[in-house]
C-alpha positions in Angstrom: 95.8 102.2 109.9 94.1 99.4 108.8 93.4 96.5 111.2 92.6 92.7 110.5 90.0 91.4 113.1 87.7 88.0 113.1 86.0 86.6 115.8 89.5 83.9 116.6 91.7 87.6 117.3 88.9 89.1 118.5 88.1 87.2 121.3 92.0 86.5 121.9 93.4 89.5 122.2 90.4 91.5 124.6 90.8 88.7 127.2 92.9 90.5 128.6 93.4 94.3 126.8 90.2 95.8 124.8 90.5 96.0 121.4 90.1 99.9 121.3 93.4 100.0 123.7 95.4 97.6 120.7 94.4 100.2 118.1 95.7 102.7 120.1 99.1 101.5 120.8 99.7 99.7 117.4 98.7 103.1 116.2 100.6 105.5 117.9 104.3 106.7 115.9 106.1 106.6 119.9 105.3 102.7 120.1 108.5 100.4 119.7 108.2 97.5 117.4 111.0 94.7 116.9 111.3 91.9 114.8 109.6 88.1 116.3 111.5 85.3 116.2 108.2 83.2 115.0 109.5 81.1 112.0 105.7 80.4 110.7 105.0 84.0 109.2 106.4 87.5 109.8 105.5 88.7 113.1 106.5 91.9 115.7 106.3 92.6 118.6 105.4 96.2 119.9 105.2 97.5 123.3 103.4 101.4 123.9 101.5 102.6 126.3 97.8 102.8 126.9 95.5 106.5 127.2 96.6 105.9 131.1 99.9 105.1 130.5 99.7 101.7 131.4 102.1 99.3 129.3 100.5 97.3 126.6 102.4 94.4 124.5 101.0 93.4 121.1 102.2 90.5 118.5 100.8 91.2 115.3 101.2 90.4 111.8 101.2 92.4 108.8 98.4 91.1 106.7 98.2 92.8 102.9 94.1 92.9 101.5 93.3 94.6 98.6 96.6 96.1 97.9 96.1 97.8 101.4 98.1 96.5 104.6 96.3 95.2 107.8 97.5 94.2 110.8 96.7 91.5 112.5 97.1 91.0 116.2 97.4 87.9 117.5 98.2 88.5 121.0 98.5 91.3 123.8 98.5 92.0 127.1 99.5 94.2 129.9 102.9 94.8 130.8 104.1 93.9 134.5 106.8 95.2 136.4 109.2 92.8 137.4 109.0 92.3 141.4 112.8 91.7 142.6 
């Protein structure tokens, strides 16, 4: 799996979740991916687990570079249980 990182998305995403965790979640075939309703470009929402079992949520868009698909993470954060 290839990723599209630059200073902008790397800094924004890694404020909350490490780059290693984001790439691992997006590479894991157990991760659930659904469409995102954003109208400006095709985006997806992914939910998966890091190596410690903690839930991770990532929004990403596919980018096509030199005939290959790269995943460009847009935002990421840990999933927290809702308190009732």
